[in-house]
C-alpha positions as CSV (number, residue, x, y, z in Angstrom):
1,X,124.5,24.6,40.1
2,X,123.1,26.2,37.0
3,X,122.4,22.6,35.4
4,X,120.3,21.7,38.7
5,X,118.5,25.0,38.3
6,X,117.5,24.1,34.8
7,X,116.4,20.7,35.8
8,X,114.2,22.1,38.7
9,X,112.8,24.7,36.3
10,X,112.0,21.8,33.9
11,X,110.4,19.8,36.5
12,X,108.2,22.7,37.8
13,X,107.2,23.4,34.1
14,X,106.3,19.7,33.7
15,X,104.4,19.8,37.2
16,X,102.4,22.9,35.9
17,X,101.5,21.2,32.8
18,X,100.2,18.2,34.5
19,X,98.4,20.2,37.0
20,X,96.0,21.3,34.5
21,X,95.6,17.8,33.2
22,X,95.6,15.5,36.3
23,X,92.7,16.9,38.2
24,X,90.6,16.2,34.9
25,X,91.7,12.7,34.4
26,X,88.5,11.4,35.5
27,X,86.7,13.3,32.9
28,X,89.4,11.9,30.4
29,X,88.6,8.2,31.4
30,X,84.8,9.1,31.2
31,X,85.1,10.1,27.7
32,X,87.4,7.0,26.8
33,X,84.9,4.8,28.4
34,X,81.9,6.4,26.5
35,X,84.0,6.2,23.2
36,X,85.0,2.5,23.9
37,X,81.4,1.4,24.6
38,X,79.4,3.2,22.2
39,X,81.1,3.9,19.2
40,X,80.2,1.7,15.9
41,X,83.3,-0.4,16.7
42,X,82.8,-0.4,20.4
43,X,81.8,-3.1,22.8
44,X,78.0,-2.2,22.7
45,X,77.5,0.1,19.6
46,X,74.5,2.7,20.6
47,X,74.0,5.4,17.9
48,X,72.2,7.7,20.5
49,X,74.9,7.6,23.1
50,X,77.8,7.9,20.8
51,X,76.5,11.4,20.2
52,X,78.2,12.2,23.4
53,X,81.7,11.5,22.2
54,X,82.4,14.4,19.8
55,X,80.9,17.2,22.2
56,X,82.7,15.9,25.0
57,X,86.2,15.8,23.5
58,X,85.8,19.2,21.5
59,X,84.2,21.3,24.3
60,X,84.2,19.7,27.8
61,X,87.6,18.5,28.0
62,X,89.3,21.7,26.7
63,X,87.0,23.9,28.8
64,X,88.0,21.7,31.9
65,X,91.6,22.2,31.2
66,X,91.1,26.1,30.5
67,X,89.0,26.5,33.8
68,X,91.7,24.4,35.6
69,X,95.0,26.5,34.3
70,X,93.2,29.7,35.3
71,X,92.2,28.5,38.5
72,X,95.7,27.5,39.1
73,X,96.8,31.3,38.3
74,X,93.8,32.9,40.1
75,X,91.4,30.8,41.8
76,X,87.8,30.5,40.4
77,X,87.9,34.1,39.2
78,X,90.9,33.1,36.9
79,X,89.2,29.6,36.2
80,X,86.0,31.2,34.7
81,X,87.8,34.0,32.8
82,X,90.1,31.0,31.5
83,X,87.4,29.0,30.4
84,X,85.8,31.6,28.5
85,X,88.8,32.7,26.7
86,X,89.3,28.9,25.9
87,X,86.0,29.0,23.9
88,X,87.7,31.3,21.3
89,X,90.2,28.7,20.4
90,X,87.6,25.8,20.5
91,X,85.1,27.4,18.1
92,X,88.0,28.7,15.8
93,X,89.4,25.0,15.2
94,X,88.1,21.6,14.0
95,X,90.3,19.5,16.3
96,X,90.3,19.1,19.9
97,X,92.0,22.1,21.3
98,X,94.0,20.9,24.2
99,X,97.1,22.8,23.6
100,X,95.0,26.0,23.1
101,X,93.3,25.4,26.5
102,X,96.7,24.8,28.1
103,X,97.7,28.4,26.8
104,X,94.4,30.3,27.0
105,X,93.6,29.0,30.7
106,X,96.7,30.4,32.5
107,X,96.8,33.4,30.2
108,X,93.2,34.4,31.1
109,X,94.0,33.8,34.8
110,X,97.2,35.9,34.8
111,X,95.2,38.9,32.8
112,X,92.4,39.1,35.1
113,X,94.7,38.8,38.2
114,X,96.6,42.1,36.9
115,X,93.4,43.9,36.2
116,X,92.2,43.3,39.7
117,X,95.4,44.5,41.1
118,X,94.9,47.8,38.8
119,X,91.8,48.4,40.3
120,X,92.6,47.5,43.8
121,X,91.7,50.1,46.4
122,X,90.4,52.5,43.6
123,X,86.7,51.5,43.5
124,X,84.3,53.3,45.4
125,X,82.3,51.4,48.2
126,X,79.1,49.8,46.8
127,X,80.5,49.3,43.1
128,X,82.9,46.3,43.9
129,X,80.5,43.7,42.6
130,X,79.7,45.8,39.5
131,X,83.3,46.5,38.7
132,X,84.3,42.9,39.6
133,X,81.6,41.3,37.3
134,X,82.0,43.7,34.1
135,X,86.0,43.7,34.5
136,X,86.0,40.0,34.4
137,X,83.5,39.9,31.5
138,X,85.2,42.6,29.4
139,X,88.7,40.8,30.1
140,X,86.9,37.4,29.2
141,X,85.4,38.8,26.0
142,X,88.4,40.4,24.6
143,X,90.5,37.2,25.1
144,X,87.9,35.1,23.5
145,X,88.3,37.3,20.5
146,X,91.9,37.2,20.5
147,X,91.9,33.4,20.8
148,X,89.4,33.1,18.0
149,X,91.2,35.4,15.6
150,X,95.0,35.2,16.5
151,X,95.9,32.4,19.1
152,X,93.6,29.6,17.5
153,X,95.1,29.7,14.1
154,X,98.6,29.6,15.4
155,X,97.9,26.7,17.8
156,X,96.3,24.9,15.0
157,X,99.6,25.3,13.0
158,X,101.5,24.3,16.0
159,X,99.4,21.1,16.3
160,X,99.8,20.3,12.7
161,X,103.4,20.6,12.7
162,X,103.4,18.3,15.8
163,X,100.9,15.8,14.6
164,X,102.8,15.7,11.1
165,X,106.2,15.2,13.1
166,X,104.6,12.3,14.9
167,X,102.9,10.8,11.8
168,X,106.5,11.0,10.1
169,X,108.1,9.2,13.0
170,X,105.3,6.6,12.9
171,X,105.5,6.0,9.3
172,X,109.4,5.6,9.2
173,X,109.0,3.2,12.3
174,X,111.3,5.5,14.3
175,X,108.7,5.7,17.2
176,X,110.7,3.1,19.4
177,X,113.6,5.5,19.4
178,X,111.5,7.8,21.6
179,X,112.3,5.6,24.5
180,X,116.0,6.9,24.6
181,X,114.3,10.2,25.9
182,X,111.4,9.0,27.6
183,X,113.0,6.3,29.9
184,X,115.9,8.5,31.3
185,X,113.2,11.2,31.6
186,X,111.1,9.4,33.7
187,X,113.8,8.7,36.2
188,X,114.7,12.4,36.0
189,X,111.0,13.0,36.9
190,X,110.1,14.6,34.0
191,X,107.5,12.0,33.2
192,X,104.7,14.7,34.0
193,X,106.1,16.9,31.2
194,X,106.6,14.1,29.0
195,X,103.2,12.4,29.4
196,X,100.8,14.8,30.1
197,X,102.1,17.9,28.4
198,X,103.2,16.5,25.2
199,X,102.0,12.8,24.5
200,X,98.4,13.0,26.1
201,X,97.2,15.8,24.0
202,X,98.4,14.5,20.8
203,X,97.2,11.1,21.6
204,X,93.9,12.5,22.4
205,X,93.7,14.3,18.9
206,X,94.9,11.0,17.2
207,X,92.2,8.8,19.0
208,X,89.5,11.2,18.2
209,X,90.3,10.6,14.6
210,X,91.4,6.7,14.5
211,X,89.5,5.4,17.9
212,X,93.0,5.0,19.7
213,X,96.5,6.1,19.9
214,X,99.8,4.3,20.5
215,X,100.9,7.4,22.2
216,X,99.3,6.8,25.3
217,X,101.3,3.6,25.7
218,X,104.8,5.1,25.3
219,X,105.3,6.4,28.8
220,X,102.8,4.3,30.9
221,X,104.0,1.0,29.7
222,X,104.8,-1.0,33.1
223,X,106.8,-3.3,31.2
224,X,110.6,-2.0,31.7
225,X,110.1,-1.1,35.4
226,X,108.6,-4.6,35.8
227,X,111.5,-6.3,34.0
228,X,114.1,-4.7,36.1
229,X,112.3,-5.5,39.6
230,X,112.0,-9.0,38.5
231,X,115.9,-9.1,37.9
232,X,116.5,-7.8,41.2
233,X,114.2,-10.3,42.8
234,X,116.6,-13.0,41.1
235,X,119.9,-11.5,41.1
236,X,119.6,-8.5,43.4
237,X,121.5,-8.4,46.9
238,X,120.5,-7.7,50.4
239,X,117.8,-5.2,50.8
240,X,117.2,-4.5,47.2
241,X,116.5,-8.1,46.7
242,X,113.9,-8.4,49.7
243,X,112.0,-5.1,48.5
244,X,111.7,-5.9,45.0
245,X,108.8,-8.2,45.1
246,X,106.5,-5.8,47.0
247,X,107.8,-2.8,44.7
248,X,106.9,-5.1,41.6
249,X,103.4,-5.4,42.8
250,X,102.9,-1.7,43.4
251,X,104.5,-0.9,40.5
252,X,102.5,-3.1,38.1
253,X,99.1,-3.2,39.7
254,X,99.1,0.1,41.4
255,X,101.0,1.9,38.7
256,X,103.2,3.8,40.7
257,X,106.4,3.8,38.2
258,X,108.5,5.9,40.7
259,X,109.0,2.8,43.1
260,X,111.4,1.3,40.6
261,X,113.6,4.5,39.8
262,X,115.9,4.0,43.0
263,X,116.7,0.4,41.7
264,X,118.0,2.0,38.5
265,X,119.9,4.9,40.6
266,X,121.8,2.2,42.4
267,X,122.9,0.5,39.0
268,X,122.9,3.5,36.7
269,X,123.9,1.0,33.8
270,X,120.2,-0.4,34.1
271,X,119.0,2.5,32.3
272,X,120.1,0.8,29.3
273,X,117.5,-2.1,30.3
274,X,114.8,0.3,30.7
275,X,115.3,2.0,27.2
276,X,115.7,-1.3,25.4
277,X,112.7,-2.4,27.3
278,X,110.6,0.6,26.3
279,X,112.0,0.6,22.6
280,X,111.0,-3.1,22.1
281,X,107.6,-2.7,23.5
282,X,106.7,0.3,21.4
283,X,108.0,-2.0,18.3
284,X,105.6,-4.3,19.3
285,X,102.7,-2.0,19.9
286,X,103.5,-0.8,16.2
287,X,103.7,-4.4,14.8
288,X,100.4,-5.3,16.4
289,X,98.6,-2.1,15.8
290,X,98.0,-1.5,19.4
291,X,96.7,1.5,21.1
292,X,94.3,2.9,23.9
293,X,91.3,5.0,23.8
294,X,92.3,7.4,26.4
295,X,95.3,8.1,28.7
296,X,95.7,5.4,31.6
297,X,96.1,7.1,34.8
298,X,98.0,5.8,36.9
299,X,100.0,3.6,34.5
300,X,98.8,0.4,36.1
301,X,98.3,-2.8,34.0
302,X,94.7,-2.5,35.2
303,X,94.3,1.0,34.0
304,X,95.9,0.1,30.7
305,X,93.3,-3.1,30.0
306,X,90.3,-0.9,30.9
307,X,91.5,1.9,28.2
308,X,92.1,-1.0,25.8
309,X,89.5,-0.9,22.8
310,X,87.8,-4.0,21.8
311,X,89.9,-6.4,20.0
312,X,93.2,-5.3,20.9
313,X,93.9,-6.9,24.3
314,X,96.4,-9.2,23.0
315,X,98.3,-6.5,21.0
316,X,98.7,-4.5,24.3
317,X,99.7,-7.2,26.5
318,X,102.1,-8.5,23.8
319,X,104.0,-5.2,24.0
320,X,104.0,-5.3,27.8
321,X,105.3,-8.6,27.9
322,X,108.0,-8.0,25.2
323,X,109.2,-4.9,27.1
324,X,109.3,-6.8,30.5
325,X,111.3,-9.9,28.7
326,X,113.9,-7.6,27.0
327,X,114.4,-5.1,30.2
328,X,114.5,-8.5,32.5
329,X,117.1,-10.1,30.4
330,X,119.5,-7.0,29.9
331,X,119.0,-6.1,34.0
332,X,120.0,-9.6,34.7
333,X,123.1,-9.4,32.6
334,X,124.0,-6.4,34.4
335,X,123.3,-7.4,37.9
336,X,125.0,-10.7,37.2
337,X,128.3,-8.9,36.2
338,X,128.4,-6.6,39.1
339,X,131.0,-7.5,41.8
340,X,129.8,-10.0,44.2
341,X,131.0,-8.0,47.2
342,X,129.5,-4.7,46.1
343,X,126.8,-3.3,48.4
344,X,123.5,-1.9,47.2
345,X,122.5,0.8,49.3
346,X,118.6,1.3,48.6
347,X,118.1,3.9,51.3
348,X,120.6,6.0,49.6
349,X,119.3,5.5,46.0
350,X,115.9,6.6,47.4
351,X,117.4,9.6,49.0
352,X,119.1,10.3,45.8
353,X,115.9,9.7,44.0
354,X,114.2,12.5,46.0
355,X,117.2,14.9,45.3
356,X,116.6,14.5,41.6
357,X,112.7,14.9,41.7
358,X,113.1,18.0,44.1
359,X,110.2,16.9,46.0
360,X,108.5,14.5,48.3
361,X,108.4,10.8,46.7
362,X,105.9,8.2,48.2
363,X,107.9,5.7,46.4
364,X,111.2,6.3,48.4
365,X,109.0,6.3,51.6
366,X,107.7,3.1,50.8
367,X,111.2,1.7,50.1
368,X,113.1,3.0,53.2
369,X,109.8,2.3,55.3
370,X,111.4,3.4,58.5
371,X,111.3,6.6,60.7
372,X,113.7,9.0,59.9
373,X,114.3,12.3,61.8
374,X,112.4,15.2,60.6
375,X,114.1,18.4,60.6
376,X,113.4,22.4,59.4
377,X,110.6,22.9,62.3
378,X,110.8,25.0,65.1
379,X,109.2,23.4,68.2
380,X,105.4,23.6,68.1
381,X,103.9,26.3,70.3
382,X,100.9,25.6,72.4
383,X,99.4,28.8,71.5
384,X,99.7,27.5,67.5
385,X,97.7,24.7,68.4
386,X,94.8,26.2,69.7
387,X,91.3,25.8,68.1
388,X,93.0,23.5,65.3
389,X,90.0,22.7,62.8
390,X,91.8,21.7,59.6
391,X,95.1,19.9,58.9
392,X,96.1,19.8,55.4
393,X,98.9,17.7,53.7
394,X,100.2,19.2,50.7
395,X,102.5,18.0,47.9
396,X,103.1,19.1,44.2
397,X,100.1,17.4,42.6
398,X,97.9,16.6,45.6
399,X,97.3,13.0,44.6
400,X,100.3,11.0,46.0
401,X,102.3,11.1,48.8
402,X,100.2,14.1,50.6
403,X,97.1,11.7,50.1
404,X,98.7,8.8,51.9
405,X,99.9,11.2,54.8
406,X,96.5,12.4,55.3
407,X,95.0,8.9,55.4
408,X,97.5,8.1,58.0
409,X,97.0,11.0,60.3
410,X,93.3,11.1,59.7
411,X,93.1,7.5,61.0
412,X,95.2,8.7,64.1
413,X,93.1,11.8,64.6
414,X,89.9,9.5,64.6
415,X,91.3,7.2,67.3
416,X,92.4,9.8,69.4
417,X,88.6,11.3,69.3
418,X,89.5,14.6,68.1
419,X,87.1,16.7,65.6
420,X,89.6,17.9,63.3
421,X,89.4,17.7,59.5
422,X,92.4,16.2,58.0
423,X,92.5,16.5,53.9
424,X,95.1,16.8,51.1
425,X,95.8,19.2,48.3
426,X,98.2,20.2,45.8
427,X,100.6,23.2,47.4
428,X,98.9,25.7,44.8
429,X,95.5,25.0,46.0
430,X,96.2,25.2,49.9
431,X,93.0,26.6,51.3
432,X,92.6,29.8,53.2
433,X,91.3,27.9,56.3
434,X,93.9,25.4,56.7
435,X,95.4,25.6,60.5
436,X,98.2,23.1,60.2
437,X,100.0,22.2,56.8
438,X,102.2,19.4,56.5
439,X,104.9,19.1,53.4
440,X,107.9,17.5,52.6
441,X,110.7,19.5,53.8
442,X,111.9,20.6,50.1
443,X,108.2,22.0,49.7
444,X,107.8,24.0,52.8
445,X,109.1,27.4,51.6
446,X,106.7,27.2,48.7
447,X,103.9,26.2,51.2
448,X,104.9,29.0,53.5
449,X,104.7,31.4,50.6
450,X,101.3,30.5,49.5
451,X,99.8,30.4,53.2
452,X,102.2,32.2,55.6
453,X,99.5,32.3,58.5
454,X,99.4,28.7,58.8
455,X,101.5,26.5,61.1
456,X,103.7,24.4,58.9
457,X,105.4,21.1,59.7
458,X,108.0,19.8,57.7
459,X,108.3,16.0,57.5
460,X,110.7,13.6,55.2
461,X,108.8,10.4,55.6
462,X,105.1,10.9,54.9
463,X,104.6,7.2,55.8
464,X,106.2,7.0,59.0
465,X,106.9,10.4,60.7
466,X,107.3,11.0,64.6
467,X,105.9,14.5,64.1
468,X,102.3,12.9,63.6
469,X,102.1,11.6,67.2
470,X,104.0,14.6,68.7
471,X,101.4,16.7,67.0
472,X,98.5,14.4,68.3
473,X,100.0,14.5,71.9
474,X,99.9,18.2,71.8
475,X,96.5,18.5,70.3
476,X,95.0,16.0,72.8
477,X,96.6,18.4,75.7
478,X,94.8,21.4,74.0
479,X,91.4,19.7,73.8
């Protein structure tokens, strides 16, 4: 039980770290494209446009992270204070301050939240705006100075230690050993903590100096997962063999790596294939001096190619191909050695995956692809459905399963002729005007705590839930 609690806490911490990065991935990709195109070694060198590169990575990206971190803690007010405080670590350093932003953003949001609680109910009528503006300004100013004088130098030292450690590992040719931790971590859904919390900030600093970084390829390489799925296509049995081709397409082209995790959970020994594939891919990247200009998101071969600098396509593809081949060979041996009469229960593995993840998984939904009986909801009452204007699907990051569920219900609502807004978001950003909130059953308690006055509906399968049609019928009766 204690081990499970630790795992959940680590997953939540990783989710929190990635929550500051993922909403800003578009800005990171924009910086990566401008860098790839206009720097002196880019596709179309342009001295004037290349001037955008340094200010974007030095100021824009850290400020966005700081704002997002503060907003996660205390909405827009926290975001403004968090972004302002982030300027302290930016100005006090000569490297991109992503780690500093990930500290100062949430800290700024937390401090102003506590200050507002201190003044709550104690401000005379008519002075609310004055107190609000000056309290935020004073807190932001103090935190900016503290960040400049104290936190900035500490983060600089930490960044230097981490960068030195990475350089030592690379120089000693030990980077392939990172797959021993990365590949099992992915299956345990710690990939956000590994990629966005550790590798991406270090990789961005490295890319700013050298124009590319191999760190962007460590977790995002689709080769290990593709090799496992190809082996299932040839040597799998029953449902796993039938679903492997579709899973391979979703994984390799769509970049949804979690689609292959249940296949490993069916045969835990396959983690060795993933580790070997990942390590061989990293070694190939190092031998060919491969790297990307920015973090590819999602980890699709298409995203990898877009983020590949000029002249390095063969080196990146070589690492992916080698990782796929090694993973495929080892997976094939493992699957062929399995007992002929053993049954592979993909649905059970998908359910196990969701238990490990501690939240809904669109990959599990794609794999099972059948209606499941949803539980945990009381009967929808007619009075709860009166004047429904907004339905929100919420998941941990607000970009995966919730987006898919919202798209499905949005189409159903449109066909039913109902004038109801259907959208998706992260649980931490649930809007106050949401009338109905859909979440996976493992996340419903968090959603209720965030928005207690809304009607909450729990589902197990975002892709095919009977709750959608049940809700629509009741909504049509009310219209």
